[in-house]
C-alpha positions as CSV (number, residue, x, y, z in Angstrom):
1,M,0.0,-0.2,0.1
2,V,1.5,3.3,-0.9
3,P,2.2,5.1,2.3
4,L,0.2,8.6,2.8
5,D,3.4,10.9,3.0
6,P,2.3,14.4,3.3
7,V,5.3,16.5,1.6
8,P,4.7,17.0,-1.9
9,Q,6.9,16.7,-4.7
10,P,7.1,18.4,-8.3
11,L,4.3,16.2,-10.2
12,D,6.8,15.4,-12.9
13,T,9.0,13.2,-10.4
14,L,6.2,10.3,-10.6
15,P,7.6,8.4,-13.5
16,L,10.8,7.8,-10.9
17,R,8.3,5.8,-8.4
18,G,8.4,2.7,-10.6
19,S,10.6,-0.1,-11.0
20,P,12.6,1.0,-14.2
21,T,11.7,-2.7,-16.2
22,A,8.2,-2.3,-15.2
23,P,5.5,-1.3,-17.9
24,A,4.2,2.4,-17.1
25,L,1.9,2.9,-20.2
26,A,0.1,0.4,-22.3
27,G,-2.2,0.7,-25.3
28,K,-2.5,0.7,-29.2
29,D,1.2,2.8,-29.3
30,G,2.8,-0.5,-27.1
31,T,3.9,-0.5,-23.6
32,L,6.1,1.7,-21.8
33,S,8.2,1.0,-18.8
34,Y,8.8,3.4,-16.1
35,A,12.5,4.1,-17.4
36,E,11.1,4.5,-20.8
37,L,8.4,6.5,-19.4
38,E,10.6,8.9,-17.8
39,A,13.2,9.7,-21.2
40,A,9.5,10.3,-22.6
41,V,8.7,12.9,-20.2
42,G,12.3,14.5,-20.7
43,R,12.1,14.6,-24.4
44,L,8.6,15.6,-25.0
45,A,9.8,18.5,-21.6
46,H,13.0,19.3,-24.2
47,W,10.7,19.9,-27.2
48,L,8.5,22.4,-25.3
49,H,11.5,24.2,-23.5
50,V,13.0,24.9,-27.1
51,R,9.7,26.7,-28.0
52,G,10.8,29.7,-26.2
53,L,7.7,30.2,-24.6
54,A,7.7,32.2,-21.3
55,P,7.8,29.9,-17.8
56,G,4.1,29.9,-16.7
57,S,2.8,29.6,-20.1
58,R,-0.6,27.8,-20.5
59,V,0.0,25.1,-23.4
60,A,-3.2,23.2,-24.0
61,S,-3.6,19.7,-25.3
62,W,-6.6,18.5,-27.5
63,L,-6.1,15.0,-28.2
64,P,-7.8,11.8,-27.7
65,K,-6.0,9.1,-25.3
66,S,-3.4,9.3,-27.2
67,R,0.4,8.7,-25.8
68,A,1.5,12.5,-26.2
69,A,-1.8,13.1,-24.2
70,C,-0.4,11.1,-21.2
71,L,3.0,12.4,-21.3
72,M,2.0,16.5,-21.7
73,P,0.8,16.7,-18.0
74,L,4.1,16.0,-16.8
75,A,6.2,17.4,-19.9
76,A,4.6,20.7,-19.5
77,V,5.5,21.1,-15.9
78,R,9.2,20.1,-16.7
79,A,9.2,22.5,-18.6
80,G,8.1,25.0,-16.2
81,L,4.8,25.5,-17.9
82,V,1.2,24.7,-17.3
83,H,-0.9,22.5,-19.1
84,V,-4.5,23.1,-20.3
85,P,-6.1,19.6,-21.2
86,I,-9.0,20.2,-23.5
87,N,-12.0,17.2,-23.7
88,P,-11.3,16.0,-27.1
89,V,-15.1,15.3,-27.7
90,L,-15.0,19.5,-27.5
91,K,-16.2,21.6,-30.5
92,R,-14.4,24.1,-32.2
93,A,-16.3,27.3,-30.4
94,Q,-16.0,25.5,-27.2
95,V,-12.0,24.9,-27.9
96,A,-12.3,28.6,-28.7
97,H,-13.1,29.7,-25.9
98,I,-10.3,27.6,-23.5
99,L,-8.0,28.9,-25.8
100,A,-8.7,32.3,-25.2
101,D,-9.7,32.6,-21.8
102,S,-6.3,30.5,-20.9
103,G,-4.2,32.8,-23.2
104,A,-2.8,29.4,-24.3
105,A,0.5,29.7,-26.1
106,L,0.5,26.6,-27.6
107,L,-1.7,24.0,-28.7
108,L,-0.7,20.3,-29.3
109,T,-3.2,18.5,-31.3
110,Q,-3.5,16.4,-34.5
111,P,-4.0,17.3,-38.1
112,T,-7.7,16.8,-38.2
113,R,-8.7,18.8,-35.6
114,A,-6.9,21.5,-36.3
115,G,-8.3,21.5,-39.5
116,L,-11.2,22.3,-38.0
117,L,-10.2,25.4,-36.7
118,E,-12.0,28.8,-38.1
119,A,-10.4,32.4,-38.1
120,G,-10.3,33.6,-35.1
121,D,-10.7,30.5,-33.2
122,V,-6.7,30.5,-32.5
123,P,-5.5,33.5,-30.4
124,E,-3.0,35.8,-31.9
125,G,0.6,34.6,-30.8
126,C,-0.5,31.3,-30.1
127,E,1.5,28.1,-32.3
128,V,-0.4,25.3,-33.3
129,A,1.6,22.1,-32.9
130,L,1.0,18.4,-34.4
131,E,1.7,15.5,-31.9
132,E,3.4,13.2,-34.6
133,E,6.0,16.2,-35.3
134,A,6.5,17.1,-31.4
135,L,7.2,12.9,-30.6
136,A,9.0,12.3,-33.8
137,H,11.5,15.7,-33.3
138,A,11.9,15.7,-29.9
139,A,16.0,15.7,-29.5
140,G,17.6,16.0,-25.7
141,A,16.0,15.6,-22.5
142,L,15.2,17.8,-19.9
143,P,16.1,16.0,-16.6
144,P,13.6,15.9,-13.3
145,S,12.1,19.7,-11.8
146,R,13.0,20.9,-8.7
147,G,10.2,23.9,-8.7
148,D,8.1,25.2,-5.9
149,T,5.2,22.9,-5.2
150,D,2.9,25.6,-4.7
151,A,3.5,26.2,-8.6
152,L,0.5,26.5,-10.8
153,A,0.9,23.0,-12.5
154,A,-2.6,22.2,-14.7
155,I,-5.7,24.6,-15.4
156,L,-8.8,21.9,-15.8
157,Y,-12.0,23.4,-17.8
158,T,-15.3,23.0,-15.7
159,S,-18.3,24.0,-16.6
160,G,-20.4,26.0,-13.7
161,S,-24.3,26.9,-13.2
162,T,-24.3,29.6,-15.4
163,G,-21.5,30.7,-18.1
164,R,-18.9,29.3,-20.0
165,P,-15.9,26.7,-18.6
166,K,-14.1,28.3,-16.3
167,G,-10.5,27.0,-15.6
168,V,-10.1,25.4,-12.0
169,M,-6.3,26.1,-10.7
170,L,-4.0,23.0,-9.4
171,S,-0.9,23.1,-8.4
172,H,1.6,20.5,-7.7
173,A,0.5,19.9,-4.9
174,N,-2.8,19.5,-4.9
175,L,-1.4,16.8,-7.8
176,W,0.8,15.1,-6.3
177,L,-1.6,14.5,-2.8
178,G,-4.2,13.5,-4.6
179,A,-2.8,10.9,-6.3
180,I,-1.4,9.6,-3.2
181,S,-4.0,9.8,-1.3
182,V,-5.8,8.0,-4.2
183,A,-3.4,4.9,-4.8
184,H,-3.1,4.7,-0.5
185,Y,-6.9,4.0,-0.5
186,L,-7.8,2.3,-3.3
187,R,-4.8,0.0,-2.4
188,L,-2.7,0.5,-5.5
189,V,-0.1,-1.9,-6.2
190,P,2.7,-2.3,-8.7
191,A,1.4,-5.2,-10.0
192,D,-2.5,-3.3,-11.0
193,R,-3.2,-2.7,-14.6
194,V,-5.3,0.4,-14.7
195,L,-8.1,0.4,-17.6
196,G,-8.6,4.4,-18.3
197,V,-11.7,4.9,-20.0
198,L,-12.4,8.7,-18.3
199,P,-11.6,11.6,-20.4
200,L,-8.0,13.0,-19.3
201,S,-9.0,16.4,-18.9
202,F,-11.4,15.6,-16.2
203,D,-9.9,15.3,-12.8
204,Y,-10.6,11.9,-12.1
205,G,-9.8,10.6,-15.4
206,Q,-6.0,12.3,-15.3
207,N,-5.6,11.4,-11.4
208,Q,-5.7,7.5,-13.0
209,L,-2.7,8.8,-14.8
210,F,-1.2,10.0,-11.8
211,S,-2.3,7.6,-8.9
212,T,-1.5,4.3,-11.0
213,W,2.1,5.8,-11.3
214,A,1.9,6.8,-7.4
215,A,1.3,3.2,-7.1
216,G,4.1,1.6,-9.5
217,G,1.3,0.4,-11.8
218,C,0.4,0.2,-15.1
219,V,-2.1,2.6,-17.1
220,V,-3.8,1.1,-19.8
221,P,-5.5,4.4,-21.8
222,L,-8.4,3.7,-24.0
223,D,-10.7,5.5,-26.4
224,Y,-14.0,2.9,-27.1
225,L,-17.2,2.9,-28.4
226,T,-19.0,0.5,-26.8
227,A,-19.2,-1.2,-23.8
228,R,-18.2,-4.5,-25.7
229,D,-14.6,-2.6,-26.2
230,V,-14.4,-1.8,-22.7
231,V,-15.1,-5.4,-22.1
232,K,-12.6,-6.8,-24.7
233,A,-9.8,-4.6,-23.2
234,V,-10.2,-5.7,-19.4
235,E,-9.7,-9.1,-21.0
236,R,-6.8,-8.9,-23.4
237,E,-4.3,-6.3,-21.0
238,G,-5.3,-8.3,-18.1
239,I,-7.6,-5.5,-16.2
240,T,-7.6,-4.9,-12.5
241,S,-9.3,-1.9,-11.5
242,L,-11.6,0.1,-14.1
243,A,-13.2,3.4,-13.2
244,G,-16.5,4.5,-14.7
245,V,-19.5,6.3,-14.3
246,P,-23.2,6.0,-13.1
247,P,-23.9,5.8,-17.8
248,L,-21.1,3.6,-18.1
249,W,-22.2,0.9,-15.5
250,T,-25.4,0.7,-17.2
251,Q,-24.0,-0.1,-20.2
252,L,-21.8,-2.9,-18.9
253,L,-24.0,-4.3,-16.5
254,E,-26.5,-5.0,-20.0
255,A,-22.9,-6.1,-21.9
256,N,-22.2,-9.8,-21.8
257,W,-19.3,-10.6,-19.5
258,P,-17.2,-13.9,-20.1
259,A,-17.0,-15.1,-16.2
260,E,-13.6,-15.2,-16.1
261,T,-13.1,-11.8,-17.6
262,A,-15.4,-10.4,-15.5
263,A,-13.2,-12.0,-12.3
264,Q,-10.3,-10.5,-13.6
265,L,-11.6,-7.5,-12.1
266,R,-10.5,-6.5,-8.6
267,R,-11.3,-3.1,-8.0
268,L,-14.5,-0.7,-9.4
269,T,-14.3,2.7,-8.9
270,N,-17.2,5.7,-9.3
271,S,-17.8,9.3,-9.5
272,G,-19.4,11.6,-11.8
273,G,-22.6,10.8,-10.0
274,A,-24.5,8.7,-7.3
275,L,-24.5,5.1,-7.8
276,T,-28.2,4.0,-7.0
277,T,-29.2,1.3,-4.9
278,S,-30.4,-1.7,-7.3
279,M,-27.1,-0.3,-9.6
280,V,-24.8,-1.0,-6.5
281,R,-26.7,-4.6,-6.0
282,A,-25.9,-5.6,-10.0
283,L,-22.2,-4.1,-9.6
284,R,-22.0,-6.5,-7.0
285,Q,-23.7,-9.4,-7.9
286,R,-22.0,-9.1,-11.7
287,F,-18.4,-8.7,-10.4
288,P,-18.2,-10.4,-6.9
289,Q,-14.2,-10.7,-7.1
290,A,-13.8,-6.8,-7.2
291,D,-14.0,-4.2,-4.6
292,L,-16.3,-1.1,-5.0
293,Y,-15.5,2.3,-4.3
294,P,-18.2,4.5,-4.3
295,M,-16.4,8.2,-4.6
296,Y,-18.0,11.7,-4.3
297,G,-15.6,14.6,-5.5
298,L,-15.8,18.3,-7.7
299,T,-12.9,19.4,-9.3
300,E,-12.4,22.5,-7.1
301,A,-10.6,19.9,-4.7
302,F,-10.2,16.9,-6.7
303,R,-12.0,14.2,-4.7
304,S,-13.8,14.8,-1.1
305,T,-15.3,11.2,0.1
306,F,-14.8,8.1,-0.6
307,L,-17.1,4.5,0.9
308,D,-15.1,2.1,2.0
309,P,-15.8,-1.6,-0.2
310,A,-16.6,-3.4,3.2
311,L,-19.5,-0.6,4.6
312,V,-20.4,-1.1,0.7
313,D,-23.0,-3.7,1.0
314,G,-24.6,-2.5,4.5
315,A,-24.6,1.4,3.1
316,P,-25.3,1.4,-0.5
317,D,-26.8,5.4,-0.7
318,A,-23.3,6.7,1.6
319,I,-20.9,8.6,-0.4
320,G,-18.7,7.6,3.0
321,R,-16.0,9.8,4.7
322,A,-13.6,12.1,3.7
323,I,-10.1,10.9,1.8
324,P,-6.6,11.0,3.2
325,F,-5.4,14.6,3.3
326,A,-9.2,16.1,3.2
327,E,-11.3,17.3,5.6
328,V,-14.9,17.5,4.9
329,L,-17.2,19.3,6.7
330,V,-21.2,19.6,6.8
331,V,-22.1,23.3,7.8
332,R,-25.3,25.2,8.7
333,P,-26.1,28.3,6.4
334,D,-24.7,30.5,9.6
335,G,-21.5,28.4,9.1
336,S,-21.9,26.4,12.3
337,R,-21.4,22.8,12.1
338,A,-24.2,20.9,11.1
339,Q,-25.8,17.7,13.7
340,P,-25.9,13.9,12.8
341,G,-29.2,13.9,11.1
342,E,-28.8,17.3,9.7
343,P,-29.1,18.4,6.3
344,G,-26.0,21.0,5.3
345,E,-23.6,22.7,3.0
346,L,-20.2,20.3,2.2
347,V,-17.2,22.1,2.5
348,H,-14.3,20.4,2.2
349,A,-10.8,22.1,3.7
350,G,-7.0,21.0,3.7
351,P,-4.4,20.5,1.2
352,L,-6.2,19.3,-1.6
353,V,-8.2,22.8,-2.3
354,A,-7.2,24.4,-6.1
355,Q,-6.1,27.6,-5.9
356,G,-9.5,29.1,-7.4
357,Y,-10.6,30.0,-11.0
358,W,-8.7,31.5,-13.1
359,Q,-8.7,35.2,-13.7
360,D,-11.8,34.8,-12.2
361,A,-12.0,36.6,-8.5
362,E,-15.4,37.1,-8.5
363,R,-16.2,33.2,-9.5
364,T,-13.1,32.6,-7.2
365,A,-14.2,34.8,-4.1
366,Q,-18.0,33.3,-4.7
367,R,-17.3,29.4,-4.3
368,F,-13.5,29.6,-2.4
369,R,-14.3,31.2,1.0
370,P,-12.3,31.0,4.7
371,A,-12.5,27.7,6.5
372,P,-15.4,27.6,8.8
373,A,-13.9,28.1,12.5
374,F,-14.7,24.8,13.4
375,A,-12.5,23.4,10.7
376,E,-9.4,21.8,11.7
377,H,-7.4,23.1,8.7
378,G,-7.6,27.1,8.1
379,G,-6.6,28.9,5.1
380,T,-9.2,28.7,2.0
381,A,-12.4,26.1,1.9
382,V,-14.2,25.2,-1.3
383,W,-18.1,25.3,-0.4
384,S,-19.6,22.5,-3.0
385,G,-23.2,24.1,-2.8
386,D,-23.8,20.5,-2.4
387,T,-26.5,18.9,0.5
388,V,-25.6,16.6,2.6
389,V,-26.3,14.9,5.5
390,E,-24.0,13.0,8.2
391,G,-26.0,9.6,9.6
392,Q,-25.3,8.0,12.9
393,D,-23.1,5.3,11.1
394,G,-21.3,8.4,10.4
395,L,-21.2,8.4,7.0
396,L,-22.2,11.2,4.7
397,R,-25.1,10.9,2.1
398,F,-26.0,12.9,-0.6
399,V,-29.1,14.9,-0.4
400,G,-28.8,17.4,-3.9
401,R,-27.7,20.3,-5.5
402,D,-28.3,23.9,-4.5
403,D,-27.5,25.1,-7.7
404,E,-28.8,24.1,-11.6
405,M,-25.8,22.4,-13.2
406,I,-26.7,19.6,-15.3
407,K,-24.9,16.6,-14.8
408,S,-25.4,14.0,-17.7
409,A,-23.5,10.8,-18.1
410,G,-20.5,12.0,-15.9
411,N,-20.4,15.4,-17.4
412,R,-21.1,18.7,-15.6
413,I,-23.4,21.1,-17.9
414,S,-23.7,24.4,-17.5
415,P,-27.3,25.4,-18.7
416,T,-26.3,29.1,-19.9
417,E,-23.9,27.6,-22.7
418,V,-26.6,24.8,-24.0
419,E,-29.1,27.9,-23.8
420,E,-26.6,30.6,-25.4
421,A,-26.3,27.4,-28.1
422,V,-29.7,27.6,-28.5
423,L,-30.4,31.0,-29.1
424,A,-27.4,31.2,-31.5
425,G,-29.4,30.1,-34.9
426,G,-32.4,32.1,-34.6
427,E,-34.4,29.5,-34.5
428,A,-35.5,30.6,-30.9
429,A,-36.3,33.6,-29.5
430,E,-35.8,32.9,-25.5
431,A,-34.7,29.5,-24.4
432,A,-33.8,27.8,-20.6
433,A,-32.0,24.8,-20.2
434,F,-32.5,21.9,-17.1
435,G,-32.0,18.4,-16.0
436,V,-34.7,15.9,-16.2
437,P,-34.2,12.6,-14.8
438,D,-32.7,9.8,-17.1
439,P,-32.6,6.3,-16.1
440,R,-29.4,6.0,-18.4
441,L,-27.4,9.4,-18.5
442,G,-28.6,10.2,-14.8
443,Q,-30.0,13.9,-16.3
444,A,-30.7,14.1,-19.9
445,V,-30.7,18.1,-21.4
446,L,-34.8,19.8,-21.6
447,V,-35.0,23.1,-23.1
448,V,-38.0,25.3,-22.5
449,A,-38.1,28.0,-25.8
450,R,-40.2,30.3,-27.9
451,A,-40.3,30.0,-31.4
452,N,-39.2,32.4,-34.0
453,G,-42.0,31.1,-36.7
454,P,-43.4,27.5,-37.2
455,V,-42.3,25.0,-33.8
456,E,-42.1,22.6,-36.1
457,A,-40.0,23.9,-38.5
458,A,-37.6,25.6,-35.7
459,E,-37.0,22.2,-33.5
460,A,-36.0,20.4,-36.6
461,A,-33.4,23.5,-37.8
462,L,-32.0,23.3,-34.3
463,R,-31.9,20.0,-33.9
464,E,-29.5,19.5,-37.5
465,R,-27.3,22.8,-35.8
466,L,-26.7,21.5,-33.2
467,R,-25.5,18.4,-33.7
468,R,-22.8,20.2,-35.4
469,E,-21.9,22.8,-32.9
470,L,-22.4,21.0,-29.1
471,P,-20.8,17.0,-27.9
472,A,-23.0,14.8,-27.5
473,F,-23.4,14.8,-24.1
474,Q,-24.9,18.5,-24.6
475,Q,-27.4,18.2,-26.9
476,P,-30.8,18.6,-25.9
477,A,-33.0,15.6,-25.3
478,Y,-36.3,17.3,-25.2
479,Y,-37.7,20.1,-26.0
480,R,-40.6,22.5,-24.5
481,W,-42.2,25.1,-27.0
482,R,-44.3,28.2,-25.4
483,D,-45.7,31.1,-26.5
484,A,-44.2,32.9,-23.5
485,L,-41.8,32.3,-21.0
486,P,-43.0,32.9,-17.2
487,R,-41.0,36.1,-15.4
488,N,-41.3,37.6,-12.3
489,A,-42.2,41.0,-10.8
490,N,-38.4,42.3,-11.8
491,G,-39.4,41.4,-15.4
492,K,-36.6,38.1,-15.5
493,L,-37.1,34.6,-16.5
494,D,-38.6,32.7,-13.6
495,R,-36.2,30.2,-13.4
496,S,-37.3,28.6,-10.8
497,G,-41.1,28.3,-11.5
498,L,-40.5,27.0,-15.1
499,R,-38.2,24.5,-13.7
500,A,-41.1,23.5,-11.3
501,A,-43.5,23.1,-13.9
502,V,-41.3,21.6,-16.5
503,L,-40.4,18.7,-14.0
504,A,-43.8,18.6,-13.1
505,E,-44.8,18.1,-16.7
506,F,-42.4,15.6,-17.0
507,Q,-43.1,13.3,-14.4
508,E,-46.6,13.3,-15.7
509,T,-46.2,12.7,-19.2
510,P,-45.0,9.5,-20.2
511,Q,-41.3,10.3,-23.0
């Protein structure tokens, strides 16, 4: 088991933790040992270094789970730069926003993706470089860094309940201690082979690289299309550990699993949404040899809680207790401690708390505030906006989300971002987006709108346009058309009243 050393190290020294000849990274591009991983990070870091970028410059990657995508988080920081991973399913307008907002000085991508970008999408002074050239022309190598572990290492873009995606600033210490914490409580060992199916732009998808390397194990990244692809990869690669989100577990439970393949798995981890009790029971039955780890987290503090596998059968509705290095508090509106059985806001304190939102002091001040007076860790805490309750058994349970975030298939979707996309083409005069219950996705996107012209033509044109402009996980599943949208006394859209009416209508009417 990885010991809980609270002293962080520079993130790019992770490859030094594994046995030099042991496999560190495997998949379609072949296998790299830990010694080869260290050398590859050094070469790519040198390639970045000779671009002549100023220290602290942001370098973005818009890639599938390729070798370069796995190396960039370490190579960028070794070169004294800040990595900005971009979800490969995002469309050009969203990529352009992240490049502009982060002030990226370089974008590493592939020819097909570069060809999708239009004039104005890439900020002035931002170099577009191709993955193949970067790997082929990397000569020389930078040694492991000895930088300040409080220095900025990465900016992960995550949607908020309002506005476009915002960049969460993470230091070397945040990422290093997150890796050590997860490797410890998951009991990862060098013999583990971890299948990476989650996007590397997600905090937990990226952490699968870091926590596995912290334990000296092997990561096998996978871009999959169907659940069958995952089953085949588990069988082919000798996978022992698999992470997913609830919609993926639904698909995997419907897939055909040879008994010997299911028996390979020793560990299942869940994030990006709560597992239902029935899903917990189904996973335990399908994978009886695997420990199941339900988890709760938020990008602003990476991970907050996990449920010990020994407690899952008796408390399948719980999100557990604080992970190592985290202090998790249940707080009343007045800032005092909520008592067991009393709902309150989940507040996360300690060294995993991020440094705030990139160039957004206003939203940083709203979410990152002084820790409650009764907290053991002083300084800044993340106020999650989520309501939880501590049971008499000492376990936390999720009650609800205070903001309007839509959480679908493990993705956080900003209603405002969907609404802006709906209105951009002129098919609708007004629009509001909400999340509605969906058995496979957790939530699906529903749009209430007022059409410009005939409704049928507006909806057909809107669906066709959004298929081109929004990634699949942001596509509205349902439309409800109104002659007028309700307003409150101040003349603003009555979102709360409209949401309540939509949910009531949605539950009453078969879909």
